[in-house]
Each structure stands twice: as structure tokens, then as C-alpha cells.
N, C-alpha and C positions, 0 to 999 in steps of 0.2 A: 504494500500500500504506500501512497505518497507520504513523505514526511510532513508532519504537522508541527506547529509551535509547541514547545514543552509546557502546555497548560495542564496542570494536574486535574484529574477527576476529583471532585471535592469529597464525596462520601467515601468513608472507609467501611468496608463490610465487616460485620462482627457476627459471623454465623454461629449459632448455638444449637441448631436442630438439623436432622437429616435433610429436610426439604430445602433448607437454606444452603447447605453445602452442595446439594444436588443441583440447584439452579445455577450456582456459580460455576460448577463443573460443566453443566449443559451449555451455558453461555460461552465457555471457552472452547468446547467442542464445536459449537456452531461457528464461532469466529474462525477456526481453522478451516472448516468446510467452506465458508463463504470466501475466504481468501483464495482457496484452491479453485473454486468456481470462477471467481473474478479473473484469476490469472490465466484461465483457459477460455475466457469469454463465454462461459456457460451461465448467462445471466438469469435464465429461467430457473435453473437448478439452484442458484443462490437465493432467488426470491422464494422458491419452494421451501428451502431449508429455513429461511427466516419466518415464513408463514407458520410452520410447525413449531418453531421455537417460541413464537409469540403466543399463538392460540392454544397449542397443546401443552407446552412446558410451562410457560410463564403464567398464562391466564387460567387454564383449566386446573393445573396441579399446584404450582407454587403459590399463586395468589390466594386460592381457596384454602390451602392448608395453613397459610400463615395469617389469614384474616383475623382469627381470634386474638392473636398477640398484637396485631396492628390496632384493633379496636381498643385493646387495653393500654395502648400507648407505650408498649414495651420499647425502651430506647434502642436496645440491640436489634430488635426486629425492624424498627423503623430505619435505622442506619443501613442495615443490610438490604432492605427493600429499595432504598434510594440508590445505593451503589449498584444493585442489580438492574434497576430501571435505567440508570445512566448508561450502563454498558449495553443494554438492549437498544436504547435509542441510538447510540453510536453505531451499532451494527445495522440498524434499519435505515439510517440516514441516507446512504447512497441510493436506495430505491424509493424512499419516502421522504424527500428532503423538507418539504413544506410542513407536513404534519408533525414530523419529529422535531423540527425547529420550534414550532409553536408549543409543543408539550414541554420541551427543554426550557423555554423561556419562563414557564410557570413553576419550575422547580426552585427550591430555595437557594439563595446566594449564588446566582449564576454570574461568574466572573467574565464569561465570554460566550459568544454564540456557539452553537453546536458545530457549525460548519468549520470552525477553526479549532475545535477541541481535538485532542489526540485520538487516533484510532486505537482501540483497546489492544494492549500488549498481551502476549501469552501469559497465562497464570495457571501453572500446573499444580498449585497447592491442594486443590480438591479433586484432582484427576481420579482418585480412587472412588469417589462418590458419584461418578457419572451414571452408574446403573443402580444407585441406592434405592430408587423407587420402583424398580422393575417388578418385584414380586407383588407389591400392592397394586400396581397398574394392571398386571395380569389378573389379579383378583377382581378389580373393578370391571375389566373387560368381560370377564366371565359372568359377573353378576348382572351387568347391564344387558348382556345378550340373552341370558338364560334364567336369571333369578337364582342361580346357585351361588351360595356364599361360601367362600374359602375361609377357614379359621385363621385369624390374624390376632396379634397381640402387640402391646407396647406402642411404639411410634407408628408402626404400620397400621394398627387398628385406629389410632387417632387420626391419621391422615386419610384413611379410607372413609371414616365417618364424616370428616370435614368436607371431602371432595365429592363423594358419591351421595351422601345423605340418604342412606337406604331406608329410613323410616322405621316404624315399630314392627315387631313381629305380630303377624295376624294370629289371634287366638284360635280361629277356626281352621286355618290351613297350615299354620306353622311357617308360612312363607313370609317374605319381607315385602313391604309396600314401597314402591317407587312410582308414584303417580297412578299406579294400578297394581292389583295383586300379582305377585310373582312367586309361584311355588317352587319351580325349578326341579329338574330331574338330573342328578349327577350322571346316571347311566346314559340318558339321552345326550347329554353334553359330551360325555366321553366318546360316544359313537360318532357324533358330529365332528369332533376333533380328529378322531382316527381317520375318518373319511377325507378331511381336509389335508391331513398329513400324507396320506396315500396319493392324493391328487398332486400335491406340491412335489413330492419325491419323484413321481412319474414325470412331471414336467422337467425337473432338473436333471433327471437321468437321460433325457432326450438330447443327444449331442447336437442335433440340428437346431433345437430351440435355444440352447445355450450359446451356440456359435452365431446364430442369425438374429436373435431378438435384441432389441436395444439394451444396453448395459443396465439402464435404470429398471427395466422390466425384470431382468434376471436377478438383480440385487433385491428387487422388491419381493420376488418369490422366495429367495433365500431368507429374507427377513421374516416373511410370513411363516415359513416352515419352522424357523427357530422359535417364533412366538407360539405357534400351535403346540410344539413339543413342550415348551415351558408350561403352558396352560394345562396340558394333559398331565404333566408331572404334578402340578399343583392340585389336580383332582385325584391324585393317587393312581394315575393310569400307568 
């Protein structure tokens, strides 16, 4: 990326929870991806990576999980949220300059405009936390799709409850309520996942598909297969 004046990002992250360390790690992973895409002129891929970082990682998971601490005005959570938001806006700025500049101008103590602030540097301090929410995200995907709830505890349970909001257990069905009753069948979900795994394995075993399909499609199938296998393991499959 082009060099920028050495204007420091003001907020200093003070992560104290798994979701805070995770979002800082995810921001750094996305930074590396975006830099790689920009260097090879794959602008749509960069925009796609930023889309998922913003809506899936930052908004759907991090913001919802940390919201109770923000409402309680926890100083560490507020400082980390500001640092994470600054980093996100910096990454988004090349593809959304006007919107990000406007949001940046409303953040506290802006010493400079976003356009002349530094591009985020590599920050490997939380690299080990980049997959910290993987299990609870798999549990959420299973629950949202089928109504089957995976046993969680500790921080994973807290994050699941904050993000998914599964509702109360139905006394009549034993299922959980999420806008509508969801009883869920573990065996049916296992069968569905086994079918999806067989389909993905078949596609990836097809040398013609792997050789001729766009790289993004092949990598997408590999990612799906890995997710299906994790979800099946979570169900005890």
C-alpha cells in the first residue's frame, strides 16, 4: 500500500474477552487478504472479503457479543471497540471513501481525516485467536438451520446466547423458540450433513472440476466441506 503520514490511530485496544481478541485477529487476516487482492487487481475479491468482515464478523458476531459491556460503559470494551472500528474503517476506505470518511469524522478526537491516516500495519498479537469462535459459529449455524442445539459452556455459551438469542425452551416440545418453534432432529441433521459431505467430496474428487472451475468456486467447496465435517463432529457424527 502507498505510504501515509505517520499519524497514529488514536484508540488502543484492550481486549479482555475471546470475541475481542477474535475480531482483532479477523481484522488482521482481512487486511492481509485485501492487500493481496489489491496487489493482483482483484478488486471484486477485496470488496467481497470486506463485505464478510463487516457484516458477518464485525456486525453479526463481535458487535452483538460485546453489546452488553458497551451498554454498561465498560472502559476496556469501549476502547477496544473504537480501535476495532478505526481499523475496519481504514480497510473499507479504498472502496467506500465517502461513507467511511463521514463515520470517521464523528469518532472522538479525530486529529486528521481518514484519507491521510495510516493504512493498518500487520498485528500478529492475536493470530492464534483467528478461529476462536469457530465452534460457537458452527453451533449457531446448526441451530438456525435445524433447531438442534449443541451443548456449549462458558464464553461460548455467553456468546451464543448474545448473538443467536435462541429464546426459552418450549415446555410442550422441549425445542427452542427463535421466532417460531424449532424442535430439531439430531439424526435428520446428521443425515443432511452426511449427504452434503458426500456431494462436496465427489465434486472435489473430480479432477476436471478442480482443474477447470474458477479458483474461488473450488476454494468455496473446500471451505464448505471443512464446515460440514466440523458440524457433523459437533453433532457427534
